Structures are given as structure tokens and as C-alpha cells.
N, C-alpha and C positions, 0 to 999 in steps of 0.2 A: 517306572516312565510311561506314558499315555502315547505310543508307538500302535503306527496300526499301519501295514503296507497299504500302499495305493499302486493299483491298476498302473499298471505302464501308457493305458489308457486312455486314462484322464490325469497323469503325472503332469499334462501342460496347465491345469488348471491350478500348477499351484503358481505357481509364475504368472498368470494373464491378469491382474491386477496390477503388477507389474514395481513390488514389490522393492526394497534394498536386498541385496545378499550379503552373506559369506561366503567365499570362497574360499576352499580348501582343499589341499594337496599331499600327496608322503610320495620320498625316492628316499631310497636309500638309508634308510631309517630316520630320516630328517621330514618331522610333522610341519606346513606354517598354514595360515588362515590371513585373510584380506578379508576390505571391505568391498564390495562395486557395486554401483548404484547403475549399469546398464547394463540390466539382461534380462532378454524374453524369452520365449518360447517361440521356435520355427516353424515344426511342423507335429502333424496328431501321432502319424503311424510310419513309420515306428515314430515314439517323440522324441526329437531335438531341439532342445535351448544354444541362444547362443548367451554369451557373457564379453564385454571387452577389458580386456588385461595387458596393459601399460607393460612394455619391455622390460619398465625400469625393477617392475616386481618381482620380489622374490620367489613369488606361490608360484607366475608364471614359470619361470625356470623350474618349480619341480613337476608341473603341469608338463612342459614340453618334454623331459628325461622321463616319465611316468608314461602319459597318454592315457592318463586318469583324473577326474575331478567332484569334486563335494561342490551343489550348491546347497546351501542352506538356507534361510525363511528367518530370520531373526524377530523376536516379538519387540515391543514396547519394554518391558522389564528390563531388556536386554544396550535400548540407547547406545550406553555408554562405552561397551564393552565393544559394538557395530564401532564410535567412534576411535577410541584407542588402535584397532584394529585396522580402519581406513586415514591412521595420524605416519604407522610404520611399514610404508612401502619393504623395503629394504632386511636383504639377512637379515634377522631378530632374532635368532635361538629363546632369548628370555620374553619378548614379545607374548605367547600364547602359555607362558607356564602358571598360568594360574587358570587358563580356560580350561575347564572341564572340558573333555571329550568322549568320544565311546565311536567303537569299530559297527561293523554291520558283518554279521555272518556272506563272509567272502567274497567282502572288500577290504581292503587296506588302503582306504581312504577316512581320510578324522573327519570324524562328525562333529558339530556342538551341542553339546548337550543344552535342553531350554528354550530354542524354539521352533517353531509350530512346523518347520517342513525341511524333507532333505531330502534332496536329490545327486543320487554319485553316476553317473557320465564316464564313455568314453569320449576321446580325443577322434573328432574328425575327420584328419588331417584336410589342409586349407592352405599352405603356404603363401599363399600374395595376400589373403583372405587376415594370417596370423602377421604380417611384415608390415603390408600399406597403413592395417586400416585396428590392430587390433586386436582383432577379432574372432573364437573359438569360438567354433562352433560343438556343440556334444551329444554323442547320442546318451539317451538316459536310460542306466542299468536295474537300477532303483529305487523304487520311489518311498515316504513312508513320512508321514503324514501324525503330529498331535491331537487323536479323535475327538477332543477338548475342544477343536477351532477348526478341525476338515475334516467330515466325513461326510463314508458316497459319495466319495467324490462335489461336495459344496465345502465353502468355506462356513463359516455359524458365525461371523465375527457379532452379531449381532446379543445370540449368547452366550457366547465365551464369555469369560474373565477381558476386563480394560485390562490387563496387563498380557494377554497373549494375539490384541493388536498388532496387527504386521507395521514394519516403517516404513519409511517415504523419506527420501535423503533430498534437501531442496539446494544447501551449501551452507558454507560458515559454520557448523554445526546444529545448522538446521533440520528434525524432522517433522515432517508431520504425518499419526498415526490414522489407520484409516479408518472409517467411520463409517454410519449408521448403510446399511445396507438399501434397498429398494426391492421389491422381492415382484414381479409381474406374474410368479403362476409358470410358467415353462420351465419348469425343471427335467434337463435331460441326461 
């Protein structure tokens, strides 16, 4: 695997382009994964993110119990997997049976192999937002990216293999993959 750590002060860039994400969680020996289209960076330092998780999802219940979740940035070659994880929201242990997962040292959250990037987050409890808007805020505790597609704090979609382009969900099973970049030379 081509996984490299991403400095936490640059981790927000993993979500800046609005990709569809896979959300995973673990509690009491149970792993689960779901797809989510609504996630976003929220703050820089410390890096915080948001994700909307419907009350009916099993993954949300694991997050509420454990206080942790991971956001993964799936790629074009994983579109079918993302659709499958999005179509099965309820407790279904067989759902992830054929999904290759791994864990990073120090974190007990399943991570989906083959993604472009991974962020492990600790829930910052906001009961009103969670109950009213299904909105969860997480503080990023660890971040990694596939260095073929994200390196030195920047996405490399123009030079990365096509199958490593990230996904953007529209509806009805339709995705778009990230397009060509427009580099204006201001690389901070």
C-alpha cells in the first residue's frame, strides 16, 4: 500500500473538493461501513470535519457508542462498493464481509483498503445538532493518503491513475469522478 501520513494541519484538504465518503465505525467487536454524500471540512486547527448521518443507520449507532468514526475518500474503481454501502443502511453483518479493511496503529476504527485517503475522527458531542440535523462534528485524530494521488498537502489527480479519481454522488446510482485540475501556481 502507498499510504503516507498527512499532517493534521493539512487534513482538511482531503475533503475540500467535496467527495462522497465512506464512513466506518467500530464498537464492542462490531465493524460497519456506510456511504455518505454530505461531509465537509469545518475548521483548520485543530482540523474538524462534519458529516450527516441519518438516525436509521447502524453505523451512526456505533459512532454514538464509541465516540469515533473514520471518513474514507473512495475512488472511481470503488463506485460499486460505495453504492452497496449506501444501499444497506441497517444492521447487516454480511454487508462488509467482502470489504478489505485495515487498521492504523493506535486507532480501533476499520479503514477501507483502496481509498485515496482516510481520516480518523473523535466525535465532538453536539446533541442538538446530532438529533435535529443528524450532523456530527469530528476532530481529526489521524489522517493518511495514498501518495500516488495526494502528496505534500495537494491532490495529484492530473498525474494519478484514472481509477484513483475520487467520486461525487448525484443520485439514483449516478456518480461523477473528479475532473482535470486548473493550476494557477499558488501552492501554499
